[in-house]
C-alpha positions, 0 to 999 in steps of 0.5 A: 680940775676935780678929776685931775686932782683925783688922778694925781692923788691916785698915783701919789702912793704905791699901788699894784693897779696900773694907773691907765685911766689916771694917766689919760686924765693927767694927759688931757689936763697937761698944763694944769698937771705940770706944776704938781708933777714938777713939785713931786720931783722937787720933793724927791730931790730935796728929801732923797732917801728920807722920802716916804717909802710908799711915795710914788708921784715923783716916779710917774712924774718923770715919765709924764714930764718927759712925755710932755717934753717939759724942757724948762724943767731939764735943769732940775731933772739933771739935778735928780740924775746927779744924786748919789747912786744909793739915793737914785736907786731908792728914788728910781729903781730900775728906771735909773738904767732903763729909762733915764737917758730917754727921759732926759733926752725928751726934756733936753733944753739946749744946755749941753754943758749940764750934761758935760759937767755931769759926765766929768763929775766924780759925784755922778753914778757911772750908769748915769754917765753912760746914759748921758753919753747916749743922750749926747750921741742922740743929740749929735745924730739930731745935729747938735753938738757939731762933729768936731765938738763931739769928737773933742769931748769924746777924746777928752774922756779917752785921754783924760782922767780914768772913769768907771769901766762901764763908761768905756764900753758905752764910749766905744759903742757911741763912737761906732754908732756915730761912725767916727772912723777917724776915732778908731785909734781911740777905741784901740787905745781903750783896748790897749789900756785894758779899759774895755770889757771884752765879754760885754762888747767883744774885741776890737775887730767887732767894733770895726764891724760896728763902725761900718754897719748900718741897720734899721733903728741902730743909729738911735740911742734914745727914744724920740718920744715917750708915752708914759702909759705904754712904757710902764704898763708891762712893769712887774710892779703892777699886778696886771702886768704881762705874766711870765712864761711858764717854765715848760713853755720857756723850755720849749722856746729855748729848745727851739732857739737852739735848734734854729741856731744849730740849723743855721750853723750846719746848713749847706749853702746852695752851690750855684753854677756860674755861667761863663758870661755871668758876673764873676763872684769875686766882685771884680765886675768882669764876666766870669770867663774874663776873670776867675774861670781859668785862674789857678785854684784859690789856695784858701779853698784848702781851708774851707769852701767858698760857701763857708767863707761867705757865711763867716764873712756875713758880719764883715763890713759890706762893699760900697757898690755905689753906696748910700749918701752919708754912710761910711765904707771901707773903700772910702779909707782903705785900698783894695789890697788892704781890704783883700789882706784884711778879709783873709785875716778876718777869716783866720781870726774873727770869733766864730759863733759855733754851737758848743756841742759842735766845737772844732778840734784845735788842730782844725782851727790852727790849720785854717788859721795857718792857711789864711794867715799865710795867704795874707802874709804873701799879699802883705809882703807884696804890698809893703814892697810896692808901697815901700813900707818899712815898719809896723807902724807905717803899715798899721797907719795906712793899711790895717783895718781889723787887726794890727800887723805885728799881732797877726804876724806873731800868731803866724810865726807860732803856727808855722813853728808847728808846721811850715808847709811852704817854708816861709817861717824864715821870711816871716821872721826876717821881715818882722825883724826888719820892721822892728828895727825900723820902729826902734830907729824911728824912736 
């Protein structure tokens, strides 16, 4: 017990020495240490900004109790998380944004209402609410709460009282990482109400990409377990933390990164000769000779090569091709014709990460957009006639994926006013006018 007492005393006050040995002693005497660690947090909650400035035991206690997964203490941790912004900043510093969601997740005791109440409380700091949304997202991925309950709660935020802007960025991210395709209209609503910071998470189309994307480690909002020593070892508060890279080395690394980025943008994709009996590259499943070999040249080739298209479709949701159980794919929700149109729209309108020193001329961009949007319009016209779709709303509900049709058709009209090689401007105007009238008549 003396060793434990010495270890606790050593981490009670501010020090620039990383307490690695002290953490080992505390972890080896977990049962005896927990009451002292709890008391430190209770002291911090009670005293708030009046807490002695150099007092640090409560700070370490958060990480250690999370490592011990002290679930009985979860209500008190929620009380700490619900303190005013200024008080939290004084007590936790950067841990408020970097670690709090992971700490709370590891101490969660099943009282989901505590989290819900804090998210809706006007007294709780927005960054904390954002973290609590991530905690709930992780709990959903773990199997609780249920899908319907979780979606109902998320919709309540979308359609309820206005919260801080930062919350809505997290909300859209959580919806996408939970793969709630049926909630894409809610994300669209957030964009329409201008509650999303586009600089932070991109446009609506990028959210659609995220909705159908799966990457290792991506479907995780909070760390499953916490190791207090490993988490804190590199913090700048300790003199033996990892040293910053010197300016010269940083500059070298930055230059190398720019060169790699430029090389990735400019590299030419190898042209592979397609044999007559090879699978057709269009993805139909047929042999090349029975599919695209003798077809007329693709009009999209006037915009850019097949290799270029493949590069800019790299982030487009992958095809199902058998698929993996439990995952969502575009094919599960949209027709082949809808996806063909959407790919053309994506090639025309999706943001392209091009090095600033290689920016394209506006005329080049507009020509590419006009070619792709014209091709999309021709398929759009066929599909609407085939399905007897009479309004923008009908089409969007059944067929739109990344982009709403009225928006991209307006862009097409603007481009065609500058140049209309195929003479389709009047057709576009006529169809748009007809769909607008149908929408107004339905009101």
